[in-house]
N, C-alpha and C positions, 0 to 999 in steps of 0.2 A: 350207856353211859351219858351225863348230864354234860353239856357243853359249858365251857365256863365263860363267865359273862366278864366283855371287856371293860377294861375301865374307861368311861367317857370322861372327856376333859370339856367342859361345859364353859361357855363363854364367861357365865356368871353363876354363882350358885343357885342351888334348889329350884331349879326349872319345873313347870308343869310339863310333863312328857305325856304327849299321844304317841302310840306305837302303831305301825304300820307294815305292810310287807309290797314290795313291787310284785304286781299281778301282770299277767299277760298283755292284759290290755292298756296298761300302761307304758308299753314298749313302744319307740318311734323306728324308723327306718334306720335309723344308726346302732340300733339293737341296744339302747339306754332308754332310760326314764323321760319320757317328753318333758318339755319346760312347763307345760301346761299343770300337768301332775302336781309338780312342787307347789303351785301354788293352791291348786286345792287343797293340798294338805295343810298348808299354813291357815288356810279358811278353816278347816276342820279340827285344827288342834285349838285354835281361838274359840271357836265355839264351844268345843269340849271343856276349855278351860272356865269359860263363863258360867255353864250349865253346872259345873263344880263348885264355882262360887255362889251359885245359886240365881242366877240370872239367865234364865232359859226366856224361851219366846214368849210363854204364858205370862211369865213376869214382865217382858217389856210392855206386851199388850195392857195388861194392867196399869201399868206406870204411864203409858202412851207415850213412850220414851225408847229408842232404842240407839245401838251403835251400830255404823255402817261405815263401809271402807271409802277413804277420801284418796289414798294414794298406795301403792305398795312399790317396794325397792328390793330386788333379789340378786344376789351376787352365787353364781354359779361355781362351785369350785373344784367338784369332784363327780364323775356320772355314778348312777346306782344301775343295777342290773337285775334281770327277772329273777325272783326269788331272795334279794336283799332285805333284810330286815333293816327297817327304818326308823328311827327315833327322832320326833320332834321336839324339842324343847322351846318353850316359849316363856318370855317375861313381860309384865307391864314395865314400863321404863319411862313413861310420862303421863301425866295426867294433869290437865290445868285447873281443873275443878269447874270448871265454865263448860267447855265444847270438845275440846279435843283431848285424844289418848293415844299412847302409840304402844304398840307392842315391836318384840324382836324375836326372832327365831333363829335357831340352829337347828339343822338337820345332820344326822350322823348314821353311819352304817354302824348298825347294832352288832355288825360281828367282827368288823375292823376297828372302829373308835373313829375312824376317819370322816372330817367333817365334809359334808356334801354340799351344803347350803347355808348362808347367812343371810337374813331378810329383815324387812320391817316393814308393817302396815302401819298408816296413820287412820284413826278412825274420827268420826264427828256424830256428835248426838244429835238425833233428830225426833221430831214429834211424828210417830208412827202412822197417826190417819193423814197428817198433811205432808209429809216426807220433807217438810224444812226442818233446815238446822234450829235447834233450840238450846236453852241450857240446860245443863244435866240435872237430873235429880240428885238430892243428897245421899241415896242410895248408891247409884253411882260412884260419886266422890269417894265413899267409905270403901265400896265392894271392889272397885278398880282402883285399889291403892297400888303403889309401888311395890314390885317383887324385886326389880333390881335397878341399882344408880347406874346411869349412863352419862357422865358429862356433856351438857349441853344439849341431850334432848330437847324437846319443844317443852 
């Protein structure tokens, strides 16, 4: 018998969704997913979305430009436990067309629909060879266009 897919109440429409599962190595002494794992999942979801948009590391190298993390913010709302399916939704909610980009995240238990975490990551564009902040190429401005509107995001 096939499990019924739970209805997910996403914070904004049409997220890019990365799916994962809580594995034994993700569990801490409190018997729930360790905080660092959520951050890792945010990074993985962002990178998978970037690759789906056509901006993988080979493309970054060819452009000599890349987006790197400047700041993370995570709000833990509920615990996940071994075996739980986790859906990570991400949206691009700000792109100043020059240097900065913001992604927002929502993690949801795929069986219950409960929101586990909300977070955001601010990125800056760098020159890959020097590591210095630099203006985004036009390809980043258009490819990393907004996928959700959040009032007062950068």
